[in-house]
N, C-alpha and C positions, 0 to 999 in steps of 0.2 A: 722498204721500197717506197718511192714516189709512186703516188697514184695518178694515172694517165686517163683523162676524159674527153668526151666529146660535147661540143656545145650545140643544143639544137636550135634551129632557127624559124620558128615559129612568125618571125617578121616576115619572111621570105617564102615559105613554102606551105602548100595545101596540108591539112592535116593528116589526111592519110598517107600523102609522099612523107611527112615526117616521122610517120609511124614506121613506115618500111624504111628508112634511114636509120631509126633507132635501131631495129631489129638488126640491121645489117652491121652496126657501130658494134653492138654485143658479139656478134660472131667474129667481127674483125681482131676484137680484144682490147677494145676500150673499157675500163672499169667501171666508169661512171658516167651519167648524163646530166647536163645542165641544163634547163630548160626555162627560158625567159616567160616572163607573164606580162603581156601588152594588150592594152584595150587596142590601140592603134598601132600601126606599123612605123617604121622610120620615113617611109617613101609610099605615095598614092599607089605604087605598082605593086606594093607587097601585099601580105597576108596578116591574119590576127586571129588565130583560133582561142578558144577558152582554154587555159593552160591547165587546169584541174580536171576538165572533161579529158582532155587528151592524155594527162597523166594516168588516170583510171583506166583507159583503153591501154596504154602502153605496159602498164603494170600487169593487165590480164596476158599481155602478149609477151613479154621478157621472160628469161630465164633464170633470172640471179644477179643481173647488173644492178650497181645503185641507181638511183634517179633522185633528183632534186630540183629547187626552183633557183633560179639565178637572174633575178630574185623577184619575189612577190613582195607587193607593198602592203602590207596587212592593216592598212587603215583608208579612211575615205571611201573608195567605192566598194570594200570589202569591210565585213563585220570580222574582228579577230576570232569569234566564237566560231564562224563558218569556216574560216580557213585551219584552226584546230580540228574542227569536224573533218575537212575536206584532206588534210595531211595524215590525219588518222587513218582515213578509209582507204588511201595510196598505202599506208603501211599496211594494212590488213590484206590488200592485193598484191603488192609486189613480193616477188619471193627473195630478192635482194634487199639491203638497208635503202633508207630512205632519210633524207635530209630537207630541212626547211630553210632556203636562204631568203632573208628580208633586208630590206632597205626602205628607204624615205619616199621614194617614187619619183616620177616624172609627171610635170602636167600633162604631156601628150597621154597618159592613161588615166588620170585621176580627174583633171578639169571637165572632160567633155561628159564625163559621168555623174558629177556632183555639181558643177560650177562652183565649185571651192578650190582654192589652192593657198593654205596657209604658208607663212614662212616658215624656213627650215628648222628653227628650232622648236617650234610648235609641232612639227610632224615628227622631229626625234623624240619629242616627250611621247607623242602619240604612240610610235613604233614600242619604246621602252615600256609603254604600260601595255601595249597589245601583247608583246612576248609574256609578260607577268601572267596574262589571263590565259593565253594558249597554253602554257606549260600546267598552269593550276587545272585545266580543263583535260589536259593530257593524263591524268592522274586518275580518269574514272571517277573522281568524286562528285559528289553535287556541291556546285561551286556558286555563292552568292557573292558578288563581287561589285564594290563602288568604286569607280576611279573617276579620275578627273574628265575622261572621255567615253568610257565606256561602262556599262553595269551590266550583271545576270542576276537572275531571280532563281535559283535552285536549279541552274543548269547542269547537265551532266551527260558527257558522251557515253552513250551506251554501246557504240562501237569504238572503243578507245582503242589507242595504238599497241601493238603486241611487243615493240620495242620502244628503247629509247629513241626519240628524234631529236638530234642537235640541230640548233638553230646557228645557221652564220650569217653575219652580219655584212651587208656590203659597205665598203669605204674607198671613195677614188680620189680622197684627198686626205693629206694627214691631219686635218683639223677634227676628222669623225672617226680616224682610227682607234684613237683612246676609247670613244663610246663602244665601239666593235669589240675591243679585247676586255671591256669592263663587264658588259651585258651579254656577250654572246659565246658559243661554243667554239666559235672560228670565225675566220674570216674570209671575204669574196672581195676580188677587185681585179681590176683590168690592167694592161701595160700602159706604162707611163715612164717618163725618163728615169735612170738609175735613181738620181736623189732624190726625186719623188717617191719612188718603190722603198727606198731606204727610210726615208722619214715615216712612211706609212707604218713599215714594219716597225720602227721603233716605239710609235705611239700605240700602236697595238700592242707591243708586249708591255710597255707600261702601263695600259689599261688593264691588261690580264693579271699582272702583278699586284696592282691596287686591289683587284678584286679577289687576291689569294689564291689565284691560278697559277699554273706552268706554262707559260707561253709556249715552250720549246716542243710540249706535247699536243698542241693544239693545231687544228688542220687551219693551213692557210691557202687559199685557192686562188689562182689567177687564170683569166680568160685571154687566150692568145689568138690574133688573126692569122691566119696561114693559108696559104695555096699550093698544093702539091701539083704544079704544073710547071711547062716550059711556055706556057702562053701567058705571058704577061700581061698583054693587051686585055685579053679576055677576063682575066682575074681582077685587074683594076676596074675594068667597066662593071663587074658584078658588084663590086665594093661600093662604087661610087653610087650606083643603082639603088641599093637596098640597105646601106650602112653607113653613106656618108654624114647622116646627122648624129652620128655617136662619136664622130672624131671631132667635134667642135663643142667646148665645154658649155657654150652659153644653153646647150639642148638641156642640162640640167640644172641650171641656174635662173632660168626666164621661163615666162608662162608660154611656151611655145607648144600648143595642144591639138594641132591637128597634123597630118601627114604632110600637106602641103607646105606647111610652116616650117617642118622639119627639114624638107628637101631645099627649102631655101636656104634655110641655116646653115645646113651641109654643103652646098653649091660652092662654099669658099675652100672645102677640102679639094685640092687638085690632085693631081696625079703623084706630085711629089710628096704630098702629105700621106697618101695610101701608101705608096712603096716605104715610106719611113716607118709605118705602122705595121704594114702585112710583110710577113716573110714568105715570098714568091720564088718558089725554085721546085726544080724536078730531082735534086740532089738532096738524098736521105741524109747526109751528111751536113748540110747545111741548116736543114731543120732540127737535128739533133743538138747542134750548137746553140741555135735560137732558143730552142728551150732550156738548154742546160743554163742560161744566162738567169732563169728566173728561179730555177733550182739552186743556184750557187748564192741566191739572194735570199734564200731562206723558204721558197715557197716547196710545198710538200704535195700539192694537189693542183696539176696542170691540165688546162682544158682548152681543147684545139677547136677554132671554129673557122669554117671555111663557107666562103659564100658562092662558090663556083671556080671555073664554069662548069664543074660535074662533080656533083656530091656524092654520089656512090664510089667513082674512081678515087676520090679523095679519101672517103673511109676506107675502102680495100687497100688503095696504096700505103695508107699512113700505118695502117695496122700491119701490114706484111714487111713494110721496109723501114719506118721511123721508128715506132714504139719499139722494137725490140733493142735497138742501139741504145736509145734512153734508158730504157731497163738494166740493161748490161752495163752501162756506166754509173748508175747510180744504185747497186745492190747495196752499197754501205749505209746507204740512207734508210731509217726506219719511219714507215709512213705513221703519221699521228692516226691515234684510235679514233673511230666513227662511232 
């Protein structure tokens, strides 16, 4: 079966409100939660709680739903040994599975904390090394490690994870997807034009095969913008207010490091841009067909993100009306193991 998840929005909501939403998502029938990890929000009107603190609180309240990061940048503002420790702790606290999603980050989060924003290739090398160290530490063994960027001396996680934690790697463009397939246990991406998603999938598969893995058995996770409402104006307004910065690629390529800069960058995303990226409808069939596009393209983990106008109405309505249709149409699919 295809896994259907809920995308949490810490860039928009207060952490206690977000916790209530997560509990509602589990009750509504979502199978997994994807939690962003940001230091700054995309817009000055937003929020930006500490993701790892929040995930610990969520793990203590949830009953068995999978949770993970979408995504953490395990370098620069973080030391990968601390990410290993944080993820292991969440795994010990959460009744359900845990995954770690990682990426090379955005200046929005890393530069304000460190004053440092290396080029993409260097950040990618840092992520590769960080994953190596994280996996070593998860073994529970005493680790002395000397890399190009990180070092440990007899470091050990005395509270090691109780299960295997898969690492999924973010790739928004085909050029980074080979890396995700080669070094990761799965892929995380966002919606793109069909030809771009096809190229991302092909590169991911090639990287996995090069590393001796079977790409057909690997999780492929995609995050989709949706609004389950007939109030199109309110939905578009919410996306423009809080998420417009994500819809302009310069956000990920340039040193845009304050919410004000992000908002200015996203201002060029007009109504037509939002409508092209977001499925806005009150018709469950429209949403089911929207999701099916990505399932047919090879994604076996589909996460739905709604900016508003009413998050609880979205969660309950989607769980009641939309998720059952998608599941019924995809019973022949076998979910990749986690």
